[in-house]
N, C-alpha and C positions, 0 to 999 in steps of 0.2 A: 636913374630910378626908372622902373617901368612905367610908362604913361598911364597904364590901366590902373596901376596901384595909386597913382596921384588922383585919378578921376574917382575911383571907387573906393578909396581908403575907408570913408564912413561906412560903406556898405559891407566891407570885409569885417570891420569891427562889430557891426551890427550882427553879422552872420555868426562870428564867434561868440557873441554874447547871447543871441537867441538862435541856436542851432536848429536848422531844418532837420537835422538827423533825429527822427522821432521813431520809436519802436512800434511794432505791430501790436495789435491785440493780443493778449497774453495766450500762448497756446501751451504745448507740451513742455515742461521743463525736464524733458526726458533724462538728459545727460547732464544737466546742470543743477541738480538739486540734491546732492549729496550733502548731509548735514554733519557728517563726521569730520574729525580732522582737527589740527591745531588751529587755534585762532590767533597766532602770533602776529604782530603787527609788522607788515612790509610797507612802510610810508611810501617807497619809491613806486609800488604799484598801487596800492590802495587808494592813493589820492586820485589817480586817473580813473580806476575802475569804479570806484564809488560814485564819482561824477557821473559816469555813464549810466549807472543804475539809477541815481537820482533824476537824471534826465529822461528817463523812460516814460514819465507821464506828461512831459512838456508839450504844450501846443505849438502847431505851426503857426507863428506869427507873421504878419506882413500884410501889405496892402496889394490886393489883387484887383484888377479891372474887371468887374463882373459884366457891365455893358458900357464899353467906352463909346464916346461919340465918334472915335476914328473907326472908319471901315474901309474895307477894300473890295474890290470887284470879283465876283465868283471866277471870272476869267483868269484871275492873277494865279490861282491854284495850279492850273494847267502848265503855265510858263515855270512855275516854281519847281514842279516835279520834273520838267524837262531838263532843269539846270541841276537839280539835287536828285540824281537818279538812285543814289544809295538809300534815300528816305522813302523810295516808291512803295516799299512793302507797308508802309503806314498811311498810304493814300486814303483807304477807306476810312480810318480813324479820323484822320485830319479832316477829310471831307465832312464827315458826320459831325464833328466838333464845332466847325465853323458854320455849318448850315443851321445848327441849334442856336447859334447866338447871332444869326443874321450878319455873318462876317464882320462882327465888330471885333476889335483888337482885344486880346486877353492880357498881354504883357506890357502894354503902354496904357497911360493916361495921357490926357492932353499935354500934361507937363513933363512927360517923359517916361522912361522905363519904371515898372513898379518894383516894390521891394522883393516880390516873389521872383520877378525875372532875374534880379541879382542873386537871390539864393540859388536858383537854378544853374545860373552860369558859374558860380563857384563850385558847385556839385559837378558840373561837367568838367570843369578844370582839373578837379581832383578825383577823376575817374579811377586812377590806379589804386586810391585808398580803398576802393570797394572790392578788392581782391580780384581784378579783372586784368586780363592781358590784352583786352582789345584797344584799338585806338579810336579816338573820337573822330568821326568823320567831319570834314569841313571846319576843322578847328581854327586853321588860319583865317578863313573868311569870318567865322564868328567873332574872333578877336578883333578883327578890323572893324566889324560893324559896331561892336560893343564900344569899342574905344573912340568912335566917332562921337558918342554921346549924344547931346541935343543938336549937334550940327547936322544930323541926318536929314536927308530929304524925306518926303512922304513916301516915295519909292523904296528908298533904303529901309524906312521903318517897316514897311510891309514886308520886305524880305527878311529883316531881323525877326519879325513877329513870327512869320511862317517858319523861319529856321529854328528859333527857340522851341516852337511847338513840336516840329519834327524830331528835334533832338531830345525833347521831353519824352516823347514815344520810344526812342531808341534807349534812353536811359531807363525808363520804366521796364522795358522788355529785358534789357541786360541785367540790371541791379535787382529788381523786384521779381521778375518772372524767371530768369535764368534759362537754362538749355531746353529745348523743346522736348515734350513728353516722349517722342520717338527716340531721342538720343538717350534720355534717362533710363529708358527700358533696356538699352544696350548695356548698362551697368547694373542691371537686374533690380533696378529701383521700381517696383510695382505698386506703390502706394499711390492713391489718387493724388493728383496735384491740386494746388489751390486754385479756385476760380476767381480771376480778377479781372475786371474791365478798367483799362487804364483810362479810357475816355471818362466813364463814370467817376473814377477817382479824381481826375482833374476837375470834372464838373463840380464834384462836392467841395473842392478847395475853393473854387469860384464862388459858389453860393454861400459858403460859411463867411467870406469877406475877412474883416480884420479880427472878429471877435470869435469866430468858430473854433472848434476843436477838431482836427483832422489828423489821424494817425497815419504814418507811413506804412504802407502794407507789406511789411516783412516782419517775420518772428523776431522777437527781441534778442534771441541768442545770436542772431546775425550781426547786430551792432556791438555786442560784447566781444565777439571774435574780431570784429573789425578794428577796435581799439587795441587788442593785443597784436594784430597785424602792424599797425603802426609802430608799436613798441619793439616788435622783433625786427622790423626793417630798420630800426634805429640802433640796433645793437652794434657795437664795434666789431670789427673784424676777429673771428674766433679761431685761434690756432692753438687752442688748449686741448690736448688729448690725454685723458685720464687712463692710467693703466694700473693694473693690481701688482703691488710689489712681491716677487717671488710667486706670482700667479695665485695668490691666496686673497681671500676677501679682506677688506678693511673693516676693522672692528672698532668700538669705543675703546679708548685707552692705547690705540696703536700710535706709533711715532714713525713717520716716514715722509721723504721729500714730495711722494706722489699725493700726500694729503694736502699739500698747499695747492696743487693743481685740482683737487677735488673742491677745495674751498672757492678757488677762482671761478670754476666752472658753476658752482651752485650759485655764486653771486651775480654772475653774468645772466644766468636764468631766472633769478629773483627769488631763490629759495633761502639764499643767505642774505640777510638784511643789510649788513654794513660792511663796507670796504676794509675797515680796520680789522675784521675777522678773517681775512684771506692770507695771512702771513705765517700763521702757526702751523708746524708739522705735527702737531698732536691732535688726535681725536677727542675733543671735549664735548661737553654738554651742548655748547651752542652749535657745533657742527652736527651732532646727533639730531637736533631738532630740525635743522635744514635737510639732513639725509632723509628723514621721516617724511618731510613735507614733500620732497621730490618722489619719494615712493608712492605716497598717497595720491599724487596728481597723475601718477602713471599706473595705478591700479596693481601696485606691487604690494606684497607683505611688509607692513610697517614695522619691520625688525630692527632698523638702524644699521644694518650689515651691507656695506657697498659690495656685492658680489658681481659676478659676470654680467648678469642680466642688467643690472642698474648701470654698470659702466657702458654697455652696448647703447642704452638709451641716452645716456650722457654724452656719448660721442657722435650722435647724430648731428650732421652738420645744420647750423641755423638755417641756411636756404631751404633745406628739406623739411624744416619745421614750418617754415613760411608757406611753402606748398601745401602743406598739410592743413594749415589754417585755412588758406584760400578754398581749397577742396571742400571743406566743411562749410565755409560760407555759402558756396553754391548750394550745397544740400538744404541749408536753411531757406533757400529762395523757394524751394518746392513745397515746403510744408503749408498745410491749410492754416488759416489765420484765426479762426474761431471755433474751438472745440469746448463746449460747455458741460457741466455736470461731472459725473464720474467716469473716469476712462483709464485704462492700463497702457503702458508703453514699455517695450523691451528695446534696449540698446544692445545690439549683438555684440560689438567688440567690447562693451563694458561688462558683459555677463550679468545683467541686473534687470529686474522687473520693477517698474515704478508705478505707484497708484497715485491718482490725482483727483481732486475736486476743482473744477476751473483751473486755475494755475498754481493751486496750494498743493504742495506734496503731502501725501497721507503716510505712506510708508514705502520701503524698498524691500525687495527679497532677491536673493541670489538665484541665478538659473544657470543651466547647462545648455548651450546651443550646438548646432550642427558642426561636424568636423569640416575640414576644407573639402573634402571629397563629397560631404552631404551637406552642403551649405544651406542654412536657414534662410528662408525667402523673404525679402523685404516687401511687405504689403500691410493693409489694414483689413479688419473684419469686425465682427460684433459676437461677443460670447453669448450664446443664447441657451446652452445646455450644460449641466453638470452630470457626469456619468459616473456613478459609484461602482466599485468592484467591476471594472470594465474587462471585457475580452480585448485581446490585442488582436486584430486582424492583420497578419503578417503582410506587408506590401509586396507586390510581385517582384521588385527588385532583389528585396531581401530574401524572399522565397528562392529566387533563382541562384543567388550568389552565396547564400548561407545555409538555408534549410535544406534543400534538397541535396547538396553535397554532404550535409551531415547526415541525412538519412541513408544515403549511399554507404557512408562508413560505418554507421551503427543503426541497425534496424529498430533499436529502442530508443533512438534520438527523440521522437515525438513525446513519448511517455516521460522520458527523463527530464524533458524541458516543459512538461505540464501543457502539452499542445495536442491538438487534434485536427482531423480532417474536417472541413466544413464545405462539402461539395468539392470543388476543384481547389479550394483555398485551404490555407492552414491558419488556425487561430490558436492563441494562448489562452488557457483558461484563467477566471479571475482568481486572485490570491496574492500574497505578499511576494511571490516569485515574479509576478507578471512584469513585463517590461514597462507597462504604463503605470505600475504601482496599483494604489488602491482608488484613484480617482482621475478622471481627465475632464478638460474643459474644451467644449466644442464651439468654434466659431466657423460656420460653413465657409469653405474656400476650395478651389480647384487644386491647391498645392498639398492637400493632406497633412497640413500643419496644425498642431493643437498644443495646448499646454497640459502637462500631466505630472504625476507623481513618478517615483522611481525607487526600485529597490537598491540602487547604487548610491547611497547617501554620502559617501565618503568623498565623492568628486566635488561636492560643493565647497569643501575645504580649499580647493586648488584655486590659486589666482588667476590661471587661464583655464577656462571651462568650455572647451569646444570639443564635446566627446560624442554627441548624439548623432542619429541618422538623419537630423533635420528638424525634428520636433523640439519643443522647449520643455525642459524639465525644471520643475519648481522646487525650491528647497523646503517650503512649508506649506503642503497641499492642503492640509486640514484648515489652516488659516485662511488660504484662499477660498476654499469651499464655503467656509463660514461668511467671508466678506461677500461672495457671489449671492449667497442666499438669505443675506441679512433681512431683506424685504418680506420674507415668508417666516412668520413667527413660529411656525410649526417646525421649521428645521432648526432644533436646537444644537448646541455643540455636541451633546450626548447622542442625539439621533444621527447626527453627520458621522460621528466616530462609529457607530453601530453599522451604518450603512457602508462605510468604507471597508469594514472587517467582515461583512456578511458573506462574501464570496458569491453573491447573487447580483448579476448586473442589474442596475436601475438608473433610468434616464429621468432627470428632473429638470424642468423648464425654469429658466431665470426670469423672475417677474419683470425686471427692468433689464434687458439685454444691454451690455455694456460694450462700448468700442475698445478695441485693443489695436495698438500700433506696433508693428515690428519694423524697427528702424536700424539704421547703420551710420553712426557718428564716431569718428576716431579723434575729434577734438571738440571740446566745448568748455565754457566757463561755469564753475560750480558756484553754489551760493556764498561761498567764502571769498568769491572774486578770483579764484585761481585758475589758471589755464590747465585743463587736463588733456593728456594724450593717451591714446590706447593703439596697441598694435593692430595694423591693418590685416586682420587675420585671413579675410578672403581675397586680398590683393586687389580691392576695388578702388583705392585711392589712386593708383597709377593709371588704371583705365580712365577714370574721371579726369584726372589731370590731362591726359592725352586729348580728351575731347575739348577740354576748355582751351587747350592751345591752338586747336584747329579752327575755332569759331571766330 
């Protein structure tokens, strides 16, 4: 038996019973708040996921040494960084931390290592569970020092103390902070990153002592994905390939040997509940329920018909799904941790706009986002104006690529499309034909992105809705306008309808401007506890995965 396990068995049990894994202050439930779908009981999955949800409010318990009588010399820091060069990037943080506590030990009391030190050690030991491919520096040295237990000399305790602090900052940077902002911008993530002082967080833990409440500074969606990462890593080898008999969709009532493969695959992924339901070649009501559940989790039309699109998703190898989970865990590290009040959030691969108050979902609305060649930008803004009966000022790129060639082919092109010259530019007149529809919602930004109505209503019925030039079309613009102007009693539903149909452009300020987040998540856990996947429509997962492997 591992000697560490013998010495620290009570610590490990305590860790499992009082997990340090605590979720962040609740933020955007952007992609994890779909309330639709079947509530069928999947005990194999629900037991673990519901536990994670229940643990979201649990405190960090444990004994931390706020002001130990044990101290070391300030000169000890210089020799430490000379030996542990890989931790030198945290030198300023570590110096500041110990200067503030007069060089007293944080991870030791006079009787030995604190409970929090043991918690940290277990987290460091289980770094792969955090969805990271990085190796823990100085792991062998740390193991040797920890296993020495109370037999350590004061010199060894000083080394253990500083190494734990250095690795705390390493852990905090990798697990809570993620990639540097300069790297995330390479994958077009232009949303402001959360601001977090790891030193201040550690200080807060120290000051709270045994009875305080300290939340881990990550968005709670991160920990839900982390639970599924463990689940998917534990899946047995997957050699099941589903195919369509006769190249025809599998429908309720069909009978085929391929249906057995379909059942086994759905059981493996958690959509079919019981192993006893994996042997029948007949498409019955139990299988129908499982197929619809899989379709819902993947943003497909829930028609119960297993066609080519569903089969392609089913046959994605589990290692690729694991990578997708890890990539989205990384994105969750970047989110701000405290957005209060009302706000909107668009998840591009989901094609849905969500409205929230604090962490409570108020409503959802389908949207159309940019095509692959006109990608919608990932960023944040604040909606400050509603514009009724807007002009559409044609962007220079569209003017060059579409409008000017159209004018060359047909001198009446502008009149036919309700357009006119506006100096050197072209704009489309207000009206039901306008490309922006009858209302738009402005949040000033350098990307010329906004939410707007559209005359092309039929596109909202598509399951994949990437059709725009980059702006975001909303399915129910009148409802959104009413919501944005709800604090102004003069803007009744009737007045809004008349303004939309007036044909006269009108700008209206929003009394309480509302934050809006344009995000990009291809995996998340919804409020039913189900893991959702979406197609990486802009091929950003592969880019991010490459960056993660390099660090």
